[in-house]
C-alpha positions as CSV (number, residue, x, y, z in Angstrom):
1,M,83.2,133.9,103.3
2,Y,84.5,132.2,106.4
3,T,85.1,134.7,109.3
4,Q,85.5,131.7,111.6
5,P,88.6,129.1,111.4
6,A,87.5,125.3,109.1
7,A,88.6,121.9,108.4
8,L,88.4,120.1,105.6
9,R,89.7,116.5,107.8
10,S,91.0,116.7,111.3
11,V,93.1,114.4,113.7
12,L,91.0,114.3,116.6
13,D,92.9,114.2,119.4
14,P,93.0,110.4,121.2
15,K,92.1,111.7,124.9
16,Y,89.0,113.7,123.1
17,L,87.8,110.2,121.4
18,A,88.7,108.2,125.1
19,Y,86.0,111.0,126.8
20,C,83.3,110.7,124.0
21,L,83.6,106.8,123.8
22,S,85.2,105.0,126.5
23,G,81.9,104.6,128.5
24,Q,79.6,103.6,125.3
25,Y,81.3,100.2,125.5
26,G,81.9,97.2,128.0
27,I,85.3,96.5,127.3
28,G,86.6,98.1,130.8
29,P,88.1,101.6,131.0
30,W,90.4,102.7,128.3
31,Q,94.0,102.5,129.4
32,E,95.4,103.6,126.4
33,C,93.9,105.3,123.0
34,L,96.6,105.7,120.7
35,Y,96.6,106.9,116.9
36,W,97.3,104.2,114.6
37,L,97.0,104.9,110.5
38,R,96.1,107.9,108.8
39,G,94.1,106.3,105.6
40,L,90.5,107.1,103.8
41,N,89.6,106.8,107.6
42,D,91.4,107.1,110.8
43,T,92.4,103.9,113.1
44,Y,93.0,104.2,116.2
45,R,94.1,101.2,118.6
46,V,92.5,100.8,121.9
47,R,93.7,99.2,125.1
48,T,92.3,98.0,127.8
49,A,92.4,94.7,130.6
50,E,90.7,92.8,128.5
51,G,93.4,92.9,125.1
52,F,93.2,95.6,122.4
53,Y,90.8,97.2,119.9
54,I,90.7,99.0,116.7
55,L,89.0,101.8,116.7
56,R,87.7,103.5,113.2
57,I,86.6,107.1,113.0
58,Y,85.0,107.6,109.5
59,R,85.3,110.6,107.2
60,L,83.2,113.8,107.0
61,A,81.9,112.1,103.5
62,V,81.0,108.8,105.5
63,R,77.5,108.8,106.2
64,E,75.7,107.1,108.7
65,N,73.4,105.0,106.7
66,D,76.5,104.1,104.7
67,V,78.0,102.7,108.0
68,A,74.7,101.1,109.1
69,Y,75.1,99.1,106.3
70,E,78.6,97.7,106.4
71,L,78.3,96.7,110.1
72,S,75.2,95.5,109.7
73,L,76.6,93.4,106.7
74,L,80.0,92.3,109.2
75,T,77.8,91.4,112.0
76,Q,75.5,89.4,109.8
77,L,78.5,87.8,107.8
78,S,80.4,86.7,111.3
79,V,77.0,84.5,112.5
80,I,76.5,83.1,108.7
81,L,80.3,82.5,108.6
82,R,80.2,80.7,111.8
83,E,77.4,78.4,111.6
84,C,78.7,76.9,108.2
85,G,81.6,76.4,109.9
86,M,83.8,78.0,107.2
87,E,87.0,78.9,108.0
88,T,87.0,82.2,106.7
89,T,86.4,85.4,109.5
90,V,85.6,89.0,109.0
91,S,86.3,91.7,111.9
92,A,82.9,92.2,113.3
93,P,82.2,95.6,115.2
94,I,81.7,95.6,119.0
95,P,78.3,96.7,120.0
96,R,77.9,99.5,122.3
97,R,76.3,99.1,125.7
98,D,72.9,99.8,124.3
99,G,73.5,97.5,121.1
100,G,74.3,100.6,118.9
101,L,76.7,99.4,116.4
102,Y,78.7,103.3,116.1
103,A,78.3,106.4,117.8
104,V,78.4,110.0,116.3
105,I,80.8,112.5,117.6
106,D,81.9,115.8,117.1
107,A,84.8,117.2,115.4
108,P,85.6,120.6,113.8
109,E,84.9,119.6,110.4
110,G,81.6,118.3,111.4
111,Q,80.2,115.2,112.9
112,R,82.1,111.5,112.4
113,V,80.7,108.4,112.6
114,A,83.3,106.0,115.2
115,A,82.9,101.8,115.5
116,L,85.1,99.9,117.4
117,F,86.4,96.5,116.1
118,R,88.4,93.3,117.7
119,Y,91.7,93.7,117.1
120,M,93.0,90.9,114.3
121,D,95.7,88.5,115.4
122,G,97.6,86.8,112.7
123,A,99.9,89.3,109.6
124,E,98.9,91.2,106.9
125,N,99.7,88.9,103.5
126,V,101.0,89.9,100.5
127,L,100.1,87.0,98.5
128,Q,103.2,86.6,96.9
129,D,103.8,82.5,97.2
130,E,101.5,79.6,95.8
131,E,100.5,78.8,99.5
132,N,98.9,82.1,100.2
133,C,97.3,82.5,97.1
134,L,95.4,79.0,97.1
135,L,94.0,80.2,100.7
136,F,93.3,83.6,100.0
137,G,91.4,82.2,96.7
138,K,89.6,79.4,99.0
139,S,88.7,82.1,101.5
140,A,87.5,84.7,98.8
141,A,85.2,81.8,98.0
142,E,83.9,81.1,101.3
143,L,83.1,85.0,101.7
144,H,81.2,85.5,98.4
145,N,79.2,82.2,99.3
146,A,78.3,83.8,102.9
147,L,77.9,86.7,101.4
148,D,75.0,85.2,99.0
149,R,73.3,84.3,102.6
150,V,73.2,87.9,103.9
151,N,69.8,89.1,103.8
152,L,69.9,93.1,104.3
153,R,66.7,95.6,103.5
154,L,69.4,98.6,103.9
155,P,69.5,101.3,101.3
156,R,72.7,101.2,99.6
157,Y,74.0,102.1,95.9
158,E,75.2,99.5,93.3
159,L,78.8,98.4,92.0
160,N,77.6,99.3,88.5
161,T,78.5,101.0,85.7
162,D,77.1,103.9,87.1
163,F,79.3,104.3,90.1
164,L,82.5,102.8,88.6
165,I,82.8,104.5,85.4
166,R,80.1,107.0,85.0
167,Q,80.1,109.2,88.4
168,P,84.1,108.3,88.0
169,L,84.4,109.9,84.9
170,E,82.2,113.5,86.1
171,R,84.8,113.6,88.7
172,I,87.6,113.5,86.9
173,V,86.3,116.0,84.2
174,D,85.3,118.1,86.7
175,Y,89.1,118.4,88.4
176,I,91.0,118.5,85.0
177,G,88.4,121.1,83.0
178,G,86.1,119.7,80.4
179,D,88.3,121.5,77.8
180,N,91.5,119.6,78.4
181,A,93.0,117.7,75.5
182,A,92.7,114.8,77.6
183,S,89.0,114.9,78.5
184,S,87.5,113.9,74.9
185,F,89.9,110.4,75.8
186,L,88.7,109.5,78.6
187,R,84.8,110.0,77.7
188,E,85.4,107.9,74.7
189,Y,87.3,105.4,76.8
190,A,84.1,105.4,79.8
191,G,82.1,105.3,76.8
192,A,83.8,101.9,75.5
193,L,84.3,100.5,79.1
194,T,80.8,100.9,79.4
195,E,79.3,98.9,76.5
196,Q,82.2,95.9,77.5
197,V,80.6,95.8,80.9
198,A,77.4,95.7,79.5
199,A,77.8,93.0,76.6
200,A,79.7,90.9,79.0
201,A,77.2,91.0,81.8
202,N,74.2,90.4,79.4
203,Q,76.2,86.8,78.7
204,G,76.1,86.1,82.4
205,L,77.7,87.5,85.0
206,D,78.0,86.5,88.8
207,F,75.8,89.5,90.6
208,G,75.8,89.5,94.5
209,I,77.1,91.1,97.1
210,C,81.0,91.8,97.0
211,H,84.0,93.2,99.4
212,G,84.0,95.8,96.9
213,D,87.5,96.5,97.8
214,M,89.1,93.2,97.8
215,H,92.7,93.4,96.9
216,G,94.6,91.1,98.7
217,N,97.2,93.8,101.0
218,N,96.1,95.4,103.8
219,N,92.5,94.2,104.3
220,A,92.9,90.5,105.3
221,F,94.9,89.2,107.5
222,R,96.4,85.7,107.8
223,T,96.0,83.4,110.6
224,E,97.1,79.5,110.5
225,S,95.7,78.0,108.1
226,S,92.5,81.0,107.3
227,F,91.8,84.6,106.4
228,T,90.2,87.2,108.1
229,H,88.6,89.9,106.0
230,H,88.1,93.4,107.5
231,D,87.6,96.8,105.5
232,F,84.3,96.7,104.1
233,E,83.7,100.1,103.5
234,W,83.0,99.8,100.1
235,A,80.8,96.5,99.9
236,A,77.9,96.3,98.2
237,R,76.0,94.3,95.3
238,G,78.1,94.1,92.2
239,W,79.8,91.5,90.0
240,R,82.1,88.9,91.5
241,A,84.3,89.6,88.8
242,Y,84.7,92.7,89.6
243,D,86.0,91.8,93.3
244,L,88.6,89.7,92.2
245,A,89.8,92.1,89.5
246,Q,91.0,93.8,92.3
247,V,92.9,91.0,93.6
248,R,94.5,90.7,89.8
249,A,95.2,94.2,89.8
250,R,97.3,94.2,92.9
251,K,101.0,95.3,92.3
252,R,102.9,94.0,94.8
253,Q,103.8,90.5,93.2
254,A,107.2,90.1,91.1
255,E,106.0,90.3,87.5
256,D,108.0,87.6,86.6
257,R,105.1,85.3,89.5
258,K,102.2,87.2,88.4
259,E,100.5,85.0,86.2
260,A,101.5,81.8,87.8
261,L,100.4,83.2,91.2
262,W,96.8,84.1,89.7
263,Q,96.4,81.1,88.6
264,T,96.8,79.6,91.7
265,L,94.6,81.5,93.5
266,M,91.8,80.6,91.0
267,S,92.4,77.2,91.5
268,G,91.3,77.9,95.3
269,Y,88.7,79.6,94.2
270,R,87.3,76.9,92.2
271,S,87.6,74.7,95.1
272,V,85.0,76.5,96.8
273,R,82.7,77.8,94.3
274,S,82.1,77.9,90.5
275,F,83.6,80.2,88.6
276,S,83.0,80.6,84.6
277,E,85.7,80.9,81.5
278,H,83.2,83.8,80.8
279,E,83.5,85.5,84.3
280,E,87.3,84.4,84.1
281,A,88.0,86.2,80.7
282,A,86.1,89.3,82.0
283,I,88.5,89.6,84.5
284,E,90.8,92.2,82.7
285,L,87.8,94.2,81.5
286,F,86.9,95.1,85.6
287,V,90.8,95.3,86.3
288,A,90.7,98.4,83.9
289,V,87.1,99.4,85.3
290,R,88.8,99.2,88.4
291,R,91.7,101.5,87.4
292,F,89.3,104.1,86.3
293,W,87.7,104.3,89.5
294,I,91.2,104.7,91.3
295,M,91.7,107.6,89.1
296,S,88.6,109.0,90.3
297,L,89.8,108.1,93.9
298,D,92.3,110.1,93.5
299,V,90.6,112.9,92.8
300,A,88.1,112.7,95.4
301,F,91.1,113.1,98.2
302,I,93.2,116.1,96.4
303,H,90.5,118.5,97.9
304,S,90.8,117.1,102.1
305,D,93.2,114.9,102.3
306,S,96.4,115.0,99.7
307,G,96.7,118.1,98.2
308,A,96.8,118.7,94.5
309,L,100.9,118.7,94.3
310,D,101.1,115.4,92.9
311,F,97.8,115.0,90.7
312,T,99.0,117.7,87.9
313,Q,99.9,116.8,84.3
314,D,102.0,114.0,84.8
315,W,99.3,111.9,87.0
316,L,96.8,112.4,84.5
317,D,99.4,111.6,81.6
318,S,100.2,108.7,83.7
319,F,96.9,107.1,83.6
320,V,96.0,108.4,80.2
321,E,98.8,106.3,78.6
322,E,97.7,103.4,80.8
323,F,94.3,103.1,79.3
324,K,95.2,103.6,75.9
325,G,97.9,100.3,76.7
326,T,94.7,98.0,77.5
327,G,92.8,97.6,74.1
328,I,89.8,98.9,74.9
329,L,89.6,101.4,72.3
330,R,90.3,100.2,69.3
């Protein structure tokens, strides 16, 4: 029984954040802290005499060890990209005065993790022409090359069938109910996905650290002839075909140009890093895997963020119809 007010997800006052955090970073007095964006996490823009910065306040469910992995990865990755002379860059975290990469602050719902990043120049690019797709393909390959050189000994899940299919299935069925008519189909569909991914992996798929959310929308900014990548929250070891499938599955391109733009992107990728025909053939399978995971992501945020109104029978029917159209179940 609740006898006191309780919050599931709060929006923290920028003045409170400045009070808690400004003294922990050596970037000068905070002249402004502006609530910038509500996403899976909360983003604020900080301004000092030295310039602009991005402050991320992670949602309650993101644990300290998750953030430690992401920020340690970005710190190493930034150095590797620079030392190897690659054009691709990443948005690296700014250490606190004591050398730590993040802080923990109190919020109404519990303790949340905070991290500060350099503000990125450039503009979001939605990959709607050949030039940008070619450059993004090259940048994705450079990122994978650099990720191969990262050496982290921190605990982390893997982007395997357990994380991408089994756990999402449990989350979805728990939400819609095991006796829902769609649950039987979703179990069968998840089983087929798992079997087909295993078969493809047995024939050889590149497996290493992935960005984990490389859809090419709001997680990469173009600056002149290169891309800066950010938002590595889902980074973990997985199949590189899954990383590229996230770009393949993007919806912000004209339907009649998608195939040509995709081939251009893959041409850019292969100009930097090898990618076999077998791996490319597996991408459509990983598009289906990604969409299944996205369905479960919807479910994960109903309780604390989005509410149930838009996630009723129409939402369920739409996904079921989409999955039936993939040809995964024959």
